[in-house]
mmJSON file of the N, C-alpha and C atoms, coordinates in Angstrom:
{"data_MODEL":{"atom_site":{
"group_PDB":["ATOM","ATOM","ATOM","ATOM","ATOM","ATOM","ATOM","ATOM","ATOM","ATOM","ATOM","ATOM","ATOM","ATOM","ATOM","ATOM","ATOM","ATOM","ATOM","ATOM","ATOM","ATOM","ATOM","ATOM","ATOM","ATOM","ATOM","ATOM","ATOM","ATOM","ATOM","ATOM","ATOM","ATOM","ATOM","ATOM","ATOM","ATOM","ATOM","ATOM","ATOM","ATOM","ATOM","ATOM","ATOM","ATOM","ATOM","ATOM","ATOM","ATOM","ATOM","ATOM","ATOM","ATOM","ATOM","ATOM","ATOM","ATOM","ATOM","ATOM","ATOM","ATOM","ATOM","ATOM","ATOM","ATOM","ATOM","ATOM","ATOM","ATOM","ATOM","ATOM","ATOM","ATOM","ATOM","ATOM","ATOM","ATOM","ATOM","ATOM","ATOM","ATOM","ATOM","ATOM","ATOM","ATOM","ATOM","ATOM","ATOM","ATOM","ATOM","ATOM","ATOM","ATOM","ATOM","ATOM","ATOM","ATOM","ATOM","ATOM","ATOM","ATOM","ATOM","ATOM","ATOM","ATOM","ATOM","ATOM","ATOM","ATOM","ATOM","ATOM","ATOM","ATOM","ATOM","ATOM","ATOM","ATOM","ATOM","ATOM","ATOM","ATOM","ATOM","ATOM","ATOM","ATOM","ATOM","ATOM","ATOM","ATOM","ATOM","ATOM","ATOM","ATOM","ATOM","ATOM","ATOM","ATOM","ATOM","ATOM","ATOM","ATOM","ATOM","ATOM","ATOM","ATOM","ATOM","ATOM","ATOM","ATOM","ATOM","ATOM","ATOM","ATOM","ATOM","ATOM","ATOM","ATOM","ATOM","ATOM","ATOM","ATOM","ATOM","ATOM","ATOM","ATOM","ATOM","ATOM","ATOM","ATOM","ATOM","ATOM","ATOM","ATOM","ATOM","ATOM","ATOM","ATOM","ATOM","ATOM","ATOM","ATOM","ATOM","ATOM","ATOM","ATOM","ATOM","ATOM","ATOM","ATOM","ATOM","ATOM","ATOM","ATOM","ATOM","ATOM","ATOM","ATOM","ATOM","ATOM","ATOM","ATOM","ATOM","ATOM","ATOM","ATOM","ATOM","ATOM","ATOM","ATOM"],
"id":[1,2,3,4,5,6,7,8,9,10,11,12,13,14,15,16,17,18,19,20,21,22,23,24,25,26,27,28,29,30,31,32,33,34,35,36,37,38,39,40,41,42,43,44,45,46,47,48,49,50,51,52,53,54,55,56,57,58,59,60,61,62,63,64,65,66,67,68,69,70,71,72,73,74,75,76,77,78,79,80,81,82,83,84,85,86,87,88,89,90,91,92,93,94,95,96,97,98,99,100,101,102,103,104,105,106,107,108,109,110,111,112,113,114,115,116,117,118,119,120,121,122,123,124,125,126,127,128,129,130,131,132,133,134,135,136,137,138,139,140,141,142,143,144,145,146,147,148,149,150,151,152,153,154,155,156,157,158,159,160,161,162,163,164,165,166,167,168,169,170,171,172,173,174,175,176,177,178,179,180,181,182,183,184,185,186,187,188,189,190,191,192,193,194,195,196,197,198,199,200,201,202,203,204,205,206,207,208,209,210],
"type_symbol":["N","C","C","N","C","C","N","C","C","N","C","C","N","C","C","N","C","C","N","C","C","N","C","C","N","C","C","N","C","C","N","C","C","N","C","C","N","C","C","N","C","C","N","C","C","N","C","C","N","C","C","N","C","C","N","C","C","N","C","C","N","C","C","N","C","C","N","C","C","N","C","C","N","C","C","N","C","C","N","C","C","N","C","C","N","C","C","N","C","C","N","C","C","N","C","C","N","C","C","N","C","C","N","C","C","N","C","C","N","C","C","N","C","C","N","C","C","N","C","C","N","C","C","N","C","C","N","C","C","N","C","C","N","C","C","N","C","C","N","C","C","N","C","C","N","C","C","N","C","C","N","C","C","N","C","C","N","C","C","N","C","C","N","C","C","N","C","C","N","C","C","N","C","C","N","C","C","N","C","C","N","C","C","N","C","C","N","C","C","N","C","C","N","C","C","N","C","C","N","C","C","N","C","C","N","C","C","N","C","C"],
"label_atom_id":["N","CA","C","N","CA","C","N","CA","C","N","CA","C","N","CA","C","N","CA","C","N","CA","C","N","CA","C","N","CA","C","N","CA","C","N","CA","C","N","CA","C","N","CA","C","N","CA","C","N","CA","C","N","CA","C","N","CA","C","N","CA","C","N","CA","C","N","CA","C","N","CA","C","N","CA","C","N","CA","C","N","CA","C","N","CA","C","N","CA","C","N","CA","C","N","CA","C","N","CA","C","N","CA","C","N","CA","C","N","CA","C","N","CA","C","N","CA","C","N","CA","C","N","CA","C","N","CA","C","N","CA","C","N","CA","C","N","CA","C","N","CA","C","N","CA","C","N","CA","C","N","CA","C","N","CA","C","N","CA","C","N","CA","C","N","CA","C","N","CA","C","N","CA","C","N","CA","C","N","CA","C","N","CA","C","N","CA","C","N","CA","C","N","CA","C","N","CA","C","N","CA","C","N","CA","C","N","CA","C","N","CA","C","N","CA","C","N","CA","C","N","CA","C","N","CA","C","N","CA","C","N","CA","C","N","CA","C","N","CA","C","N","CA","C"],
"label_alt_id":[null,null,null,null,null,null,null,null,null,null,null,null,null,null,null,null,null,null,null,null,null,null,null,null,null,null,null,null,null,null,null,null,null,null,null,null,null,null,null,null,null,null,null,null,null,null,null,null,null,null,null,null,null,null,null,null,null,null,null,null,null,null,null,null,null,null,null,null,null,null,null,null,null,null,null,null,null,null,null,null,null,null,null,null,null,null,null,null,null,null,null,null,null,null,null,null,null,null,null,null,null,null,null,null,null,null,null,null,null,null,null,null,null,null,null,null,null,null,null,null,null,null,null,null,null,null,null,null,null,null,null,null,null,null,null,null,null,null,null,null,null,null,null,null,null,null,null,null,null,null,null,null,null,null,null,null,null,null,null,null,null,null,null,null,null,null,null,null,null,null,null,null,null,null,null,null,null,null,null,null,null,null,null,null,null,null,null,null,null,null,null,null,null,null,null,null,null,null,null,null,null,null,null,null,null,null,null,null,null,null],
"label_comp_id":["MET","MET","MET","ASN","ASN","ASN","GLY","GLY","GLY","TYR","TYR","TYR","GLY","GLY","GLY","TYR","TYR","TYR","LYS","LYS","LYS","LYS","LYS","LYS","ASP","ASP","ASP","GLU","GLU","GLU","PHE","PHE","PHE","PHE","PHE","PHE","ASP","ASP","ASP","LYS","LYS","LYS","ALA","ALA","ALA","THR","THR","THR","PRO","PRO","PRO","GLN","GLN","GLN","THR","THR","THR","LYS","LYS","LYS","ASP","ASP","ASP","GLU","GLU","GLU","ALA","ALA","ALA","ARG","ARG","ARG","GLN","GLN","GLN","TYR","TYR","TYR","ALA","ALA","ALA","ILE","ILE","ILE","ASP","ASP","ASP","TRP","TRP","TRP","GLN","GLN","GLN","ASN","ASN","ASN","TRP","TRP","TRP","GLN","GLN","GLN","ALA","ALA","ALA","THR","THR","THR","GLN","GLN","GLN","SER","SER","SER","MET","MET","MET","SER","SER","SER","TYR","TYR","TYR","GLY","GLY","GLY","GLU","GLU","GLU","LEU","LEU","LEU","ALA","ALA","ALA","GLN","GLN","GLN","TRP","TRP","TRP","GLN","GLN","GLN","ASP","ASP","ASP","HIS","HIS","HIS","PHE","PHE","PHE","THR","THR","THR","THR","THR","THR","ILE","ILE","ILE","ALA","ALA","ALA","LYS","LYS","LYS","GLU","GLU","GLU","TYR","TYR","TYR","ASN","ASN","ASN","LEU","LEU","LEU","SER","SER","SER","GLU","GLU","GLU","GLU","GLU","GLU","PHE","PHE","PHE","THR","THR","THR","GLU","GLU","GLU","ASN","ASN","ASN","ASP","ASP","ASP","ILE","ILE","ILE","ILE","ILE","ILE"],
"label_asym_id":["A","A","A","A","A","A","A","A","A","A","A","A","A","A","A","A","A","A","A","A","A","A","A","A","A","A","A","A","A","A","A","A","A","A","A","A","A","A","A","A","A","A","A","A","A","A","A","A","A","A","A","A","A","A","A","A","A","A","A","A","A","A","A","A","A","A","A","A","A","A","A","A","A","A","A","A","A","A","A","A","A","A","A","A","A","A","A","A","A","A","A","A","A","A","A","A","A","A","A","A","A","A","A","A","A","A","A","A","A","A","A","A","A","A","A","A","A","A","A","A","A","A","A","A","A","A","A","A","A","A","A","A","A","A","A","A","A","A","A","A","A","A","A","A","A","A","A","A","A","A","A","A","A","A","A","A","A","A","A","A","A","A","A","A","A","A","A","A","A","A","A","A","A","A","A","A","A","A","A","A","A","A","A","A","A","A","A","A","A","A","A","A","A","A","A","A","A","A","A","A","A","A","A","A","A","A","A","A","A","A"],
"label_entity_id":["1","1","1","1","1","1","1","1","1","1","1","1","1","1","1","1","1","1","1","1","1","1","1","1","1","1","1","1","1","1","1","1","1","1","1","1","1","1","1","1","1","1","1","1","1","1","1","1","1","1","1","1","1","1","1","1","1","1","1","1","1","1","1","1","1","1","1","1","1","1","1","1","1","1","1","1","1","1","1","1","1","1","1","1","1","1","1","1","1","1","1","1","1","1","1","1","1","1","1","1","1","1","1","1","1","1","1","1","1","1","1","1","1","1","1","1","1","1","1","1","1","1","1","1","1","1","1","1","1","1","1","1","1","1","1","1","1","1","1","1","1","1","1","1","1","1","1","1","1","1","1","1","1","1","1","1","1","1","1","1","1","1","1","1","1","1","1","1","1","1","1","1","1","1","1","1","1","1","1","1","1","1","1","1","1","1","1","1","1","1","1","1","1","1","1","1","1","1","1","1","1","1","1","1","1","1","1","1","1","1"],
"label_seq_id":[1,1,1,2,2,2,3,3,3,4,4,4,5,5,5,6,6,6,7,7,7,8,8,8,9,9,9,10,10,10,11,11,11,12,12,12,13,13,13,14,14,14,15,15,15,16,16,16,17,17,17,18,18,18,19,19,19,20,20,20,21,21,21,22,22,22,23,23,23,24,24,24,25,25,25,26,26,26,27,27,27,28,28,28,29,29,29,30,30,30,31,31,31,32,32,32,33,33,33,34,34,34,35,35,35,36,36,36,37,37,37,38,38,38,39,39,39,40,40,40,41,41,41,42,42,42,43,43,43,44,44,44,45,45,45,46,46,46,47,47,47,48,48,48,49,49,49,50,50,50,51,51,51,52,52,52,53,53,53,54,54,54,55,55,55,56,56,56,57,57,57,58,58,58,59,59,59,60,60,60,61,61,61,62,62,62,63,63,63,64,64,64,65,65,65,66,66,66,67,67,67,68,68,68,69,69,69,70,70,70],
"pdbx_PDB_ins_code":[null,null,null,null,null,null,null,null,null,null,null,null,null,null,null,null,null,null,null,null,null,null,null,null,null,null,null,null,null,null,null,null,null,null,null,null,null,null,null,null,null,null,null,null,null,null,null,null,null,null,null,null,null,null,null,null,null,null,null,null,null,null,null,null,null,null,null,null,null,null,null,null,null,null,null,null,null,null,null,null,null,null,null,null,null,null,null,null,null,null,null,null,null,null,null,null,null,null,null,null,null,null,null,null,null,null,null,null,null,null,null,null,null,null,null,null,null,null,null,null,null,null,null,null,null,null,null,null,null,null,null,null,null,null,null,null,null,null,null,null,null,null,null,null,null,null,null,null,null,null,null,null,null,null,null,null,null,null,null,null,null,null,null,null,null,null,null,null,null,null,null,null,null,null,null,null,null,null,null,null,null,null,null,null,null,null,null,null,null,null,null,null,null,null,null,null,null,null,null,null,null,null,null,null,null,null,null,null,null,null],
"Cartn_x":[0.845,0.0,0.892,0.509,1.232,0.277,0.605,-0.26,-0.31,0.596,0.627,-0.636,-1.187,-2.347,-3.684,-3.674,-4.938,-5.487,-6.793,-7.443,-7.468,-7.71,-7.656,-8.532,-9.785,-10.706,-10.308,-9.803,-9.364,-8.185,-7.249,-6.082,-6.511,-7.361,-7.824,-8.608,-9.458,-10.283,-9.442,-8.283,-7.43,-6.547,-6.709,-5.855,-6.358,-5.965,-6.314,-5.103,-4.037,-2.862,-3.197,-2.744,-3.031,-1.821,-0.652,0.567,1.385,2.389,3.282,4.013,4.464,5.155,4.237,3.0,2.036,1.778,1.719,1.506,2.672,3.883,5.066,5.001,4.691,4.642,3.538,2.418,1.315,1.762,2.492,2.976,3.964,4.831,5.779,5.032,4.081,3.282,2.534,2.003,1.266,2.19,3.395,4.331,4.621,4.838,5.088,3.872,2.689,1.457,1.175,1.285,0.906,1.843,3.061,4.006,3.522,2.6,2.079,0.71,0.226,-1.107,-1.051,-2.147,-2.323,-3.419,-3.034,-4.003,-4.123,-5.303,-5.541,-5.009,-4.91,-4.492,-5.479,-6.747,-7.766,-7.572,-7.279,-7.02,-5.775,-4.735,-3.519,-3.794,-4.642,-5.0,-5.756,-6.616,-7.334,-6.366,-5.411,-4.41,-3.564,-3.197,-2.401,-3.158,-4.431,-5.248,-5.308,-5.472,-5.526,-4.236,-3.092,-1.813,-1.467,-1.966,-1.768,-2.46,-3.654,-4.388,-3.625,-3.14,-2.365,-1.087,-0.407,0.848,0.627,-0.443,-0.74,-1.05,-1.796,-2.185,-0.973,0.019,1.178,2.462,2.32,3.465,4.519,4.067,4.954,5.006,4.524,4.447,5.801,6.827,8.146,8.677,8.54,9.022,8.274,6.951,6.158,6.471,6.757,7.125,8.477,9.451,10.785,10.749,9.826,9.723,8.683,8.249,7.316,5.998,5.532,4.223,3.154,3.499,2.602,3.349],
"Cartn_y":[-1.172,0.0,1.237,2.244,3.495,4.587,5.292,6.302,7.604,7.816,9.085,9.284,10.488,10.825,10.436,9.732,9.358,10.507,10.626,11.499,10.755,11.482,10.873,9.639,9.734,8.606,7.45,7.761,6.706,5.956,6.679,6.037,5.171,5.71,4.976,3.734,3.853,2.724,1.578,1.891,0.86,0.194,0.6,0.113,-1.194,-2.274,-3.584,-4.503,-4.157,-5.021,-6.405,-7.414,-8.793,-9.481,-8.858,-9.436,-8.337,-8.746,-7.8,-6.951,-7.574,-6.826,-5.819,-6.202,-5.263,-4.098,-4.374,-3.308,-2.323,-2.835,-1.969,-1.106,-1.731,-0.984,0.06,-0.28,0.67,1.885,1.646,2.746,3.619,3.001,3.753,4.601,3.988,4.725,5.875,5.623,6.66,7.824,7.529,8.602,9.472,8.855,9.621,10.439,9.847,10.533,11.697,11.445,12.481,13.681,13.48,14.59,15.646,15.266,16.203,16.753,16.383,16.77,17.864,18.555,19.518,18.96,18.437,17.775,18.504,18.428,18.993,18.026,18.509,17.623,16.472,16.755,15.714,14.612,15.006,14.01,13.181,13.855,13.121,12.143,12.535,11.643,10.417,10.606,9.471,8.512,9.071,8.22,7.487,8.189,7.549,6.372,6.555,5.467,4.304,4.616,3.605,2.786,3.481,2.775,2.076,2.576,1.878,0.53,0.487,-0.77,-1.745,-1.264,-2.109,-2.591,-1.695,-2.052,-3.151,-3.05,-4.084,-5.416,-5.366,-6.593,-7.344,-6.613,-7.244,-7.126,-6.768,-6.653,-5.702,-4.531,-3.531,-2.233,-2.272,-1.042,-0.366,-1.126,-0.528,0.067,-0.663,-0.18,1.072,1.074,2.234,3.433,3.204,4.305,4.872,4.017,4.46,5.262,4.944,5.615,6.733,7.144,8.268,8.09,6.858,6.606,6.706,6.203,6.346,6.994],
"Cartn_z":[0.0,0.0,0.0,-0.721,-0.738,-0.299,0.775,1.338,0.575,-0.351,-1.064,-1.882,-1.761,-2.566,-1.956,-0.838,-0.197,0.624,0.633,1.587,2.917,4.005,5.333,5.43,5.05,5.18,4.271,3.09,2.18,2.767,3.355,3.946,5.125,5.966,7.139,6.731,5.732,5.295,4.735,4.211,3.632,4.686,5.937,7.025,7.599,6.98,7.511,7.436,8.178,8.129,8.678,7.972,8.361,8.993,8.869,9.422,10.086,10.837,11.488,10.45,9.38,8.324,7.639,7.406,6.815,7.763,9.06,10.048,10.029,9.947,9.849,8.59,7.454,6.203,6.218,6.818,6.946,7.754,8.835,9.665,8.886,8.106,7.285,6.256,5.583,4.596,5.257,6.443,7.157,7.513,7.99,8.33,7.109,5.976,4.747,4.353,4.463,4.103,5.042,6.355,7.31,7.266,6.776,6.667,5.681,4.81,3.812,4.199,5.388,5.817,6.884,7.038,8.118,9.013,10.178,11.061,12.384,12.955,14.285,15.337,16.575,17.662,17.837,17.618,17.73,16.7,15.473,14.426,14.749,15.232,15.607,16.74,17.679,18.789,18.272,17.283,16.695,16.014,15.282,14.633,15.669,16.746,17.786,18.382,18.633,19.156,18.167,16.91,15.858,15.826,15.837,15.772,17.082,18.196,19.471,19.432,18.88,18.741,17.842,16.721,15.805,16.486,17.181,17.854,18.885,19.64,20.639,19.969,18.89,18.19,17.637,17.154,16.509,17.335,18.609,19.512,18.945,18.521,17.93,18.743,19.978,20.781,20.948,21.275,21.477,20.174,19.092,17.793,17.34,17.491,17.083,17.964,19.238,20.137,19.739,19.48,19.075,17.783,16.903,15.601,15.596,16.778,16.946,16.198,16.139,15.541,16.631,17.811,18.97,20.105],
"occupancy":[1.0,1.0,1.0,1.0,1.0,1.0,1.0,1.0,1.0,1.0,1.0,1.0,1.0,1.0,1.0,1.0,1.0,1.0,1.0,1.0,1.0,1.0,1.0,1.0,1.0,1.0,1.0,1.0,1.0,1.0,1.0,1.0,1.0,1.0,1.0,1.0,1.0,1.0,1.0,1.0,1.0,1.0,1.0,1.0,1.0,1.0,1.0,1.0,1.0,1.0,1.0,1.0,1.0,1.0,1.0,1.0,1.0,1.0,1.0,1.0,1.0,1.0,1.0,1.0,1.0,1.0,1.0,1.0,1.0,1.0,1.0,1.0,1.0,1.0,1.0,1.0,1.0,1.0,1.0,1.0,1.0,1.0,1.0,1.0,1.0,1.0,1.0,1.0,1.0,1.0,1.0,1.0,1.0,1.0,1.0,1.0,1.0,1.0,1.0,1.0,1.0,1.0,1.0,1.0,1.0,1.0,1.0,1.0,1.0,1.0,1.0,1.0,1.0,1.0,1.0,1.0,1.0,1.0,1.0,1.0,1.0,1.0,1.0,1.0,1.0,1.0,1.0,1.0,1.0,1.0,1.0,1.0,1.0,1.0,1.0,1.0,1.0,1.0,1.0,1.0,1.0,1.0,1.0,1.0,1.0,1.0,1.0,1.0,1.0,1.0,1.0,1.0,1.0,1.0,1.0,1.0,1.0,1.0,1.0,1.0,1.0,1.0,1.0,1.0,1.0,1.0,1.0,1.0,1.0,1.0,1.0,1.0,1.0,1.0,1.0,1.0,1.0,1.0,1.0,1.0,1.0,1.0,1.0,1.0,1.0,1.0,1.0,1.0,1.0,1.0,1.0,1.0,1.0,1.0,1.0,1.0,1.0,1.0,1.0,1.0,1.0,1.0,1.0,1.0,1.0,1.0,1.0,1.0,1.0,1.0],
"B_iso_or_equiv":[0.0,0.0,0.0,0.0,0.0,0.0,0.0,0.0,0.0,0.0,0.0,0.0,0.0,0.0,0.0,0.0,0.0,0.0,0.0,0.0,0.0,0.0,0.0,0.0,0.0,0.0,0.0,0.0,0.0,0.0,0.0,0.0,0.0,0.0,0.0,0.0,0.0,0.0,0.0,0.0,0.0,0.0,0.0,0.0,0.0,0.0,0.0,0.0,0.0,0.0,0.0,0.0,0.0,0.0,0.0,0.0,0.0,0.0,0.0,0.0,0.0,0.0,0.0,0.0,0.0,0.0,0.0,0.0,0.0,0.0,0.0,0.0,0.0,0.0,0.0,0.0,0.0,0.0,0.0,0.0,0.0,0.0,0.0,0.0,0.0,0.0,0.0,0.0,0.0,0.0,0.0,0.0,0.0,0.0,0.0,0.0,0.0,0.0,0.0,0.0,0.0,0.0,0.0,0.0,0.0,0.0,0.0,0.0,0.0,0.0,0.0,0.0,0.0,0.0,0.0,0.0,0.0,0.0,0.0,0.0,0.0,0.0,0.0,0.0,0.0,0.0,0.0,0.0,0.0,0.0,0.0,0.0,0.0,0.0,0.0,0.0,0.0,0.0,0.0,0.0,0.0,0.0,0.0,0.0,0.0,0.0,0.0,0.0,0.0,0.0,0.0,0.0,0.0,0.0,0.0,0.0,0.0,0.0,0.0,0.0,0.0,0.0,0.0,0.0,0.0,0.0,0.0,0.0,0.0,0.0,0.0,0.0,0.0,0.0,0.0,0.0,0.0,0.0,0.0,0.0,0.0,0.0,0.0,0.0,0.0,0.0,0.0,0.0,0.0,0.0,0.0,0.0,0.0,0.0,0.0,0.0,0.0,0.0,0.0,0.0,0.0,0.0,0.0,0.0,0.0,0.0,0.0,0.0,0.0,0.0],
"pdbx_formal_charge":[null,null,null,null,null,null,null,null,null,null,null,null,null,null,null,null,null,null,null,null,null,null,null,null,null,null,null,null,null,null,null,null,null,null,null,null,null,null,null,null,null,null,null,null,null,null,null,null,null,null,null,null,null,null,null,null,null,null,null,null,null,null,null,null,null,null,null,null,null,null,null,null,null,null,null,null,null,null,null,null,null,null,null,null,null,null,null,null,null,null,null,null,null,null,null,null,null,null,null,null,null,null,null,null,null,null,null,null,null,null,null,null,null,null,null,null,null,null,null,null,null,null,null,null,null,null,null,null,null,null,null,null,null,null,null,null,null,null,null,null,null,null,null,null,null,null,null,null,null,null,null,null,null,null,null,null,null,null,null,null,null,null,null,null,null,null,null,null,null,null,null,null,null,null,null,null,null,null,null,null,null,null,null,null,null,null,null,null,null,null,null,null,null,null,null,null,null,null,null,null,null,null,null,null,null,null,null,null,null,null],
"auth_seq_id":[1,1,1,2,2,2,3,3,3,4,4,4,5,5,5,6,6,6,7,7,7,8,8,8,9,9,9,10,10,10,11,11,11,12,12,12,13,13,13,14,14,14,15,15,15,16,16,16,17,17,17,18,18,18,19,19,19,20,20,20,21,21,21,22,22,22,23,23,23,24,24,24,25,25,25,26,26,26,27,27,27,28,28,28,29,29,29,30,30,30,31,31,31,32,32,32,33,33,33,34,34,34,35,35,35,36,36,36,37,37,37,38,38,38,39,39,39,40,40,40,41,41,41,42,42,42,43,43,43,44,44,44,45,45,45,46,46,46,47,47,47,48,48,48,49,49,49,50,50,50,51,51,51,52,52,52,53,53,53,54,54,54,55,55,55,56,56,56,57,57,57,58,58,58,59,59,59,60,60,60,61,61,61,62,62,62,63,63,63,64,64,64,65,65,65,66,66,66,67,67,67,68,68,68,69,69,69,70,70,70],
"auth_comp_id":["MET","MET","MET","ASN","ASN","ASN","GLY","GLY","GLY","TYR","TYR","TYR","GLY","GLY","GLY","TYR","TYR","TYR","LYS","LYS","LYS","LYS","LYS","LYS","ASP","ASP","ASP","GLU","GLU","GLU","PHE","PHE","PHE","PHE","PHE","PHE","ASP","ASP","ASP","LYS","LYS","LYS","ALA","ALA","ALA","THR","THR","THR","PRO","PRO","PRO","GLN","GLN","GLN","THR","THR","THR","LYS","LYS","LYS","ASP","ASP","ASP","GLU","GLU","GLU","ALA","ALA","ALA","ARG","ARG","ARG","GLN","GLN","GLN","TYR","TYR","TYR","ALA","ALA","ALA","ILE","ILE","ILE","ASP","ASP","ASP","TRP","TRP","TRP","GLN","GLN","GLN","ASN","ASN","ASN","TRP","TRP","TRP","GLN","GLN","GLN","ALA","ALA","ALA","THR","THR","THR","GLN","GLN","GLN","SER","SER","SER","MET","MET","MET","SER","SER","SER","TYR","TYR","TYR","GLY","GLY","GLY","GLU","GLU","GLU","LEU","LEU","LEU","ALA","ALA","ALA","GLN","GLN","GLN","TRP","TRP","TRP","GLN","GLN","GLN","ASP","ASP","ASP","HIS","HIS","HIS","PHE","PHE","PHE","THR","THR","THR","THR","THR","THR","ILE","ILE","ILE","ALA","ALA","ALA","LYS","LYS","LYS","GLU","GLU","GLU","TYR","TYR","TYR","ASN","ASN","ASN","LEU","LEU","LEU","SER","SER","SER","GLU","GLU","GLU","GLU","GLU","GLU","PHE","PHE","PHE","THR","THR","THR","GLU","GLU","GLU","ASN","ASN","ASN","ASP","ASP","ASP","ILE","ILE","ILE","ILE","ILE","ILE"],
"auth_asym_id":["A","A","A","A","A","A","A","A","A","A","A","A","A","A","A","A","A","A","A","A","A","A","A","A","A","A","A","A","A","A","A","A","A","A","A","A","A","A","A","A","A","A","A","A","A","A","A","A","A","A","A","A","A","A","A","A","A","A","A","A","A","A","A","A","A","A","A","A","A","A","A","A","A","A","A","A","A","A","A","A","A","A","A","A","A","A","A","A","A","A","A","A","A","A","A","A","A","A","A","A","A","A","A","A","A","A","A","A","A","A","A","A","A","A","A","A","A","A","A","A","A","A","A","A","A","A","A","A","A","A","A","A","A","A","A","A","A","A","A","A","A","A","A","A","A","A","A","A","A","A","A","A","A","A","A","A","A","A","A","A","A","A","A","A","A","A","A","A","A","A","A","A","A","A","A","A","A","A","A","A","A","A","A","A","A","A","A","A","A","A","A","A","A","A","A","A","A","A","A","A","A","A","A","A","A","A","A","A","A","A"],
"auth_atom_id":["N","CA","C","N","CA","C","N","CA","C","N","CA","C","N","CA","C","N","CA","C","N","CA","C","N","CA","C","N","CA","C","N","CA","C","N","CA","C","N","CA","C","N","CA","C","N","CA","C","N","CA","C","N","CA","C","N","CA","C","N","CA","C","N","CA","C","N","CA","C","N","CA","C","N","CA","C","N","CA","C","N","CA","C","N","CA","C","N","CA","C","N","CA","C","N","CA","C","N","CA","C","N","CA","C","N","CA","C","N","CA","C","N","CA","C","N","CA","C","N","CA","C","N","CA","C","N","CA","C","N","CA","C","N","CA","C","N","CA","C","N","CA","C","N","CA","C","N","CA","C","N","CA","C","N","CA","C","N","CA","C","N","CA","C","N","CA","C","N","CA","C","N","CA","C","N","CA","C","N","CA","C","N","CA","C","N","CA","C","N","CA","C","N","CA","C","N","CA","C","N","CA","C","N","CA","C","N","CA","C","N","CA","C","N","CA","C","N","CA","C","N","CA","C","N","CA","C","N","CA","C","N","CA","C","N","CA","C","N","CA","C","N","CA","C"],
"pdbx_PDB_model_num":[1,1,1,1,1,1,1,1,1,1,1,1,1,1,1,1,1,1,1,1,1,1,1,1,1,1,1,1,1,1,1,1,1,1,1,1,1,1,1,1,1,1,1,1,1,1,1,1,1,1,1,1,1,1,1,1,1,1,1,1,1,1,1,1,1,1,1,1,1,1,1,1,1,1,1,1,1,1,1,1,1,1,1,1,1,1,1,1,1,1,1,1,1,1,1,1,1,1,1,1,1,1,1,1,1,1,1,1,1,1,1,1,1,1,1,1,1,1,1,1,1,1,1,1,1,1,1,1,1,1,1,1,1,1,1,1,1,1,1,1,1,1,1,1,1,1,1,1,1,1,1,1,1,1,1,1,1,1,1,1,1,1,1,1,1,1,1,1,1,1,1,1,1,1,1,1,1,1,1,1,1,1,1,1,1,1,1,1,1,1,1,1,1,1,1,1,1,1,1,1,1,1,1,1,1,1,1,1,1,1]
}}}
């Protein structure tokens, strides 16, 4: 998946990582995408919650924290 060019809802709707590697790639794509966006603190909090859930599911909490995803 490539996050470039997606609107917020389109990017979020495509977020269904099925493996740990897909979750990592999704986070990388999201970081690249969000760098081009203007988001409110509320939107960032929603994304943080979303990625916290993914991180817990795939045991990626430490990695996502180190990479400033959550």
